N, C-alpha and C positions, 0 to 999 in steps of 0.2 A: 613331858618336858624336853626329852632328848630330841623329839621331832621338831619342836619349836626352835631349838638351838641350831639344828641342821638347816632349817629353812632360813633363819636369820643369817647364818654364815653364807649360804648360797646366795641370798639376796645381796649381801654386802659384796661378795665376789663379783656378781653380775654388775652391780652399780660401779664398783671400782674399775672394772674392765671397760665399761661404757665411757666413764669419765676419762680414762687414759687415752682412749681412741679419739674421743671428740675434742680433747683439749690440745690438739696438735697446733703447730705454728700456723698462723694465718698467712696466706700467700701475699706477696708484695702486690700482685695484681691478678685479677681473674674476672674477665668480662667477655660476654658474647653479644653479638648483634644479630637480631633476627633479620633474615633476608625476606623482603616483601614478596609474598605469594610464592616463596621458594624458587625464585628466579633471580639468580645473581647476574646482573647486567654488567657488561664490561666497563661501563663508565661510572659504576657505583661502587666506590671503594669503602672499606671499613676502616675507620680511624680510631686509634686508642692512644690516650695520653697517660704516660706513666712518670711519676715523679720519683727520682732516685736520690736519697739523702746519704747513703752509705756505699762507698765504692770498694770497701774491703770484703764485703760478703760475696759468696758464690751462689748462683741461682741456677735452677733448671727452667728452661724456656720451652713452652708447649704451644702448639697450634691446635685449637679446638675446631672440629668440623662435625656438623650434624647434617645428615642427608637422609633422604627417603630410600626405600628399597627399589624405587623406580629409577634411581640415578643410573644413567646408561654407561658410565665409564668405571673402570677399576681403579683409577687414580684421579688426582686433582693437582693441577699446577697452579701455584700461587706465587705472585711477586710480593716480596716483603720489602717495603721501602722504610728505612729508619732514618729519622731526623734526630741528630744528636743535640744536646743543649748548646753547643757552639755553632750550630747551623749546618754542619757537615751532613751529607746525605749518602746513605749506602743503599744498594738495591741487590737483593738476592732472589734467585729463582729456586723455588722449593717444589719437589715432587712428593706428594703425599699418597702413599699406597692405601687404598680403601678396601681392596678385595684381594684374595689369593688368586693365583693363575687359574685355579679351578672355578673361580667365581663366588667363593664364600666370603661374605662381608667380614671385615676385621673389627669393625666397631661393636660396641656393646648395645644391647637393647633387644627386647623381644617383639616389639610391635613393628609398625611401619617405619619408625625412625631408628637410625644407627648413630651412636655417639662415638667419635674418635678423638683421642687425646694423643697427638703425635709429638714426640720429644724431638725438638730441633737442636737443643744444646743442653748438655748435662752439667756443664761447668762454665756458665756465663758470669763474667765479672764486668760490671759497667765501668767504663774508664773515667766518666765525668759525673759530677753531681748535677742535678737539675732535671728539666723536663725532656723526656724522650717521646717522640711521636712515631708510632708504628702504624703503617698503612698497608692493608691487605688488599690486593687486586687479583681478581681471577685471571688466570693465564691460559685458558683452555682453547683459545682461538675460535670461540663462538661469541656472538654478541650477547646472547642470553643463555646462561647455563642453568638448566632446569634441575630441580630436585635437591638443591643445596638450601637448607632451611636456616642454618645458623653458622656463623664463623666468629672465632674469637681467639684470644690468647690468655695464657696463664703463666705467671712467673712466680716461682716459689723457691724458698731457701733450699739449697742442695744438702745441707747438713743440719 
């Protein structure tokens, strides 16, 4: 009888732990676009539309990059074009470090692919309600950037 109670208590603990981790707040936006044949062409930009209804919340803004281990650079330059609901446009140049100076990949993954989630802004507040369009453009000065397989953004509540 004592063994059964211990097993039930352990099971309940594991179940509650799982539920508390899996019931986190859903991100405002999380989407990646697969790059055809893992070759990101200079004229093929990734577009993401995000609708913002609450301008009082603070968010974390991430750039998601998946690359193969054959990627020949230790970094990635990306141009981020943002179209605001009022039509204004901004352009930012981002440098994303993908490897250490010694050549060790920073991304997660055990196989051929490495996943990177790069924090761009830890306290982003959207100034306007409405639809934002984020456009990612590779900025590596090559027409065809090989071994980038996916690119995306994630926006989640900061608190």
